[in-house]
NUMI-607683 format. One line per 8 residues: number of its first residue (from 1); their letters; for each residue x, y, z of C-alpha. Coordinates in steps of 0.02 Angstrom, whole numbers, plus 50000, padded with zeros to 5 digits. Layout:
<nodes>
NUM	a	X Y Z  ...
</nodes>
This chain:
<nodes>
1	mvptciag	49398 50065 49275  49586 50043 49275  49632 49991 49098  49818 50023 49120  49869 49847 49169  49848 49676 49092  49804 49541 49217  49926 49398 49234
9	skdvhdqt	49886 49222 49178  49868 49155 49355  49713 49185 49458  49792 49237 49623  49672 49232 49769  49684 49294 49946  49810 49185 50037  49821 49288 50195
17	asaappyy	49651 49275 50279  49707 49143 50403  49849 49256 50459  49738 49407 50492  49769 49477 50667  49608 49504 50766  49639 49680 50826  49491 49758 50736
25	lhsgylhs	49309 49708 50741  49192 49732 50594  49112 49875 50691  49271 49974 50664  49317 49972 50848  49472 49900 50925  49466 49726 50996  49371 49728 51161
33	gffpnhvl	49515 49644 51249  49605 49812 51250  49464 49927 51307  49296 49907 51397  49147 49914 51278  49082 50079 51349  49252 50158 51315  49254 50092 51137
41	rnmsiddt	49081 50160 51102  49138 50335 51155  49303 50337 51061  49312 50454 50912  49371 50386 50745  49534 50482 50768  49563 50400 50938  49519 50231 50865
49	krearaqa	49643 50255 50724  49777 50313 50844  49761 50156 50950  49749 50049 50795  49911 50120 50727  50004 50074 50886  49943 49895 50876  49973 49882 50689
57	lesrsrah	50149 49948 50706  50189 49813 50833  50114 49680 50719  50215 49740 50569  50374 49748 50673  50351 49567 50726  50322 49514 50545  50476 49609 50488
65	eaalanpa	50585 49534 50624  50522 49360 50582  50564 49387 50399  50740 49446 50440  50766 49296 50554  50721 49173 50416  50864 49162 50290  50755 49055 50175
73	qdtgqall	50626 49194 50158  50665 49329 50030  50517 49445 50051  50567 49562 49911  50581 49423 49782  50419 49344 49843  50329 49511 49820  50404 49527 49647
81	ghfldalt	50341 49356 49595  50165 49380 49661  50149 49552 49583  50202 49489 49411  50084 49340 49427  49940 49462 49452  49984 49610 49340  50078 49654 49182
89	pslgmais	50100 49843 49181  50074 49921 49011  50225 49979 48912  50287 50146 48975  50173 50149 49126  50246 50264 49261  50262 50180 49430  50299 50250 49602
97	gywpvrge	50368 50152 49748  50441 50202 49915  50605 50185 50008  50569 50058 50147  50601 50118 50325  50550 50064 50500  50502 49886 50453  50407 49926 50293
105	tdvmplls	50401 49785 50168  50546 49796 50046  50476 49850 49878  50644 49894 49799  50674 49727 49708  50504 49749 49623  50535 49932 49581  50709 49892 49513
113	hlhrqghp	50637 49754 49404  50503 49870 49335  50636 50000 49296  50737 49870 49200  50579 49832 49100  50576 50012 49040  50451 50089 49160  50483 50265 49223
121	cglpvmvg	50495 50246 49413  50486 50371 49553  50488 50396 49740  50378 50510 49846  50433 50677 49917  50337 50774 50050  50316 50957 50000  50197 51016 50137
129	rekpllfr	50097 50950 50284  49929 50973 50198  49983 50942 50019  49984 50786 49910  50148 50697 49883  50260 50745 49739  50353 50607 49648  50529 50622 49576
137	qwhpglem	50607 50501 49454  50718 50366 49526  50832 50231 49456  50945 50102 49540  51105 50184 49597  51032 50360 49603  51115 50468 49735  50987 50510 49868
145	keagfaip	50970 50641 50004  50892 50625 50176  50726 50714 50198  50591 50720 50331  50578 50571 50450  50755 50523 50390  50683 50451 50229  50799 50452 50077
153	vpdedape	50726 50544 49926  50790 50596 49754  50869 50768 49745  50774 50921 49684  50853 50911 49512  50772 50741 49479  50626 50764 49358  50450 50752 49425
161	lvpdlllv	50343 50601 49384  50154 50575 49383  50125 50391 49425  49999 50280 49338  50024 50146 49470  50072 50179 49650  50152 50050 49765  50091 50107 49935
169	pllafdge	50161 50067 50108  50043 50039 50254  50022 49985 50433  49868 49875 50408  49740 49832 50274  49574 49743 50264  49479 49637 50139  49388 49788 50067
177	gyrlgygg	49552 49865 50012  49563 50001 50144  49731 50041 50223  49785 50111 50389  49925 50236 50362  50033 50339 50478  49905 50476 50509  49971 50616 50398
185	gyydrtla	49846 50584 50259  49979 50602 50124  49928 50453 50018  49742 50488 50038  49767 50666 49975  49881 50605 49836  49764 50469 49774  49614 50584 49785
193	alravnsr	49704 50716 49682  49766 50593 49551  49596 50508 49537  49511 50676 49516  49616 50740 49371  49676 50586 49276  49571 50525 49130  49648 50354 49162
201	epmavgva	49622 50323 49347  49786 50274 49430  49800 50105 49514  49848 50095 49698  49932 49933 49754  49966 49911 49939  50127 49823 49989  50128 49731 50155
209	yaaqqcdh	50168 49576 50254  50025 49452 50258  50014 49472 50447  49961 49653 50423  49789 49603 50360  49649 49635 50484  49460 49618 50493  49416 49801 50471
217	vprhdgdq	49515 49962 50456  49431 50110 50544  49406 50245 50413  49348 50420 50371  49241 50459 50220  49393 50531 50130  49504 50377 50152  49556 50311 49982
225	pldmvvte	49541 50123 49947  49674 50016 49865  49644 49916 49706  49739 49768 49777  49872 49721 49904  50025 49614 49869  50110 49520 50011  50246 49389 50027
233	rgvvrpre	50109 49256 50023  50004 49315 49877  49883 49448 49816  49729 49510 49908  49591 49579 49797  49457 49686 49880  49288 49615 49919  49135 49713 49865
241	rvggarte	49133 49879 49954  48983 49967 50028  48915 50085 49897  48928 49969 49748  49115 49975 49713  49188 49834 49611  49223 49667 49689  49394 49660 49608
249	mprgenp	49497 49756 49483  49464 49730 49297  49556 49582 49226  49622 49547 49052  49599 49723 48982  49722 49807 48866  49771 49988 48892
</nodes>
């Protein structure tokens, strides 16, 4: 249960299925147009994910370039609108975002809006290759420093923040709410740690272009699912997952 958000008045359904690229099959293998079937059957999950990341990165880059080329499309504002249609974060709820790089969907208009509404906001900081992410408080205009992978982060003197809701970047996602990340496992470790210790389970919201949706994300047992994904076209709520997980996040509950 995630009783830390109030659902918006609109019932926002999946508007991205028709745009889903076909580069994964429901078996979890890559599309057979790229590899012979006997090769696919012998690929490890790590190899499958590695190939999937390369394809997903190309797909996201194309979506990002198309968005930049269309002056009528303001992806950040579209995300903001769809998010607020679907969720009303509870008063004082701590929210983490990310600084968009390498074609990631721009979440900063949404994070800035949430900060103006009084929510403590933060950005992730990597503190070790095998450790969960640490989050430091952020506000518009905060002076940043460059960290690993040339990603701007708050300085060490910025207070730490434990997020109740995480806005999560990704390379691809599927209808069950699973995401394909960059391979470091940072968000999986972070979500697992937060979900293990928090009495009020944090909510994970993926942020993506609609074209990043796919049929099936190859996954390990430890991969952490998202509660929903917001795109420039709408909100995608997970279908029922194997193992009896909920078909969609709770709606209309007060904190």
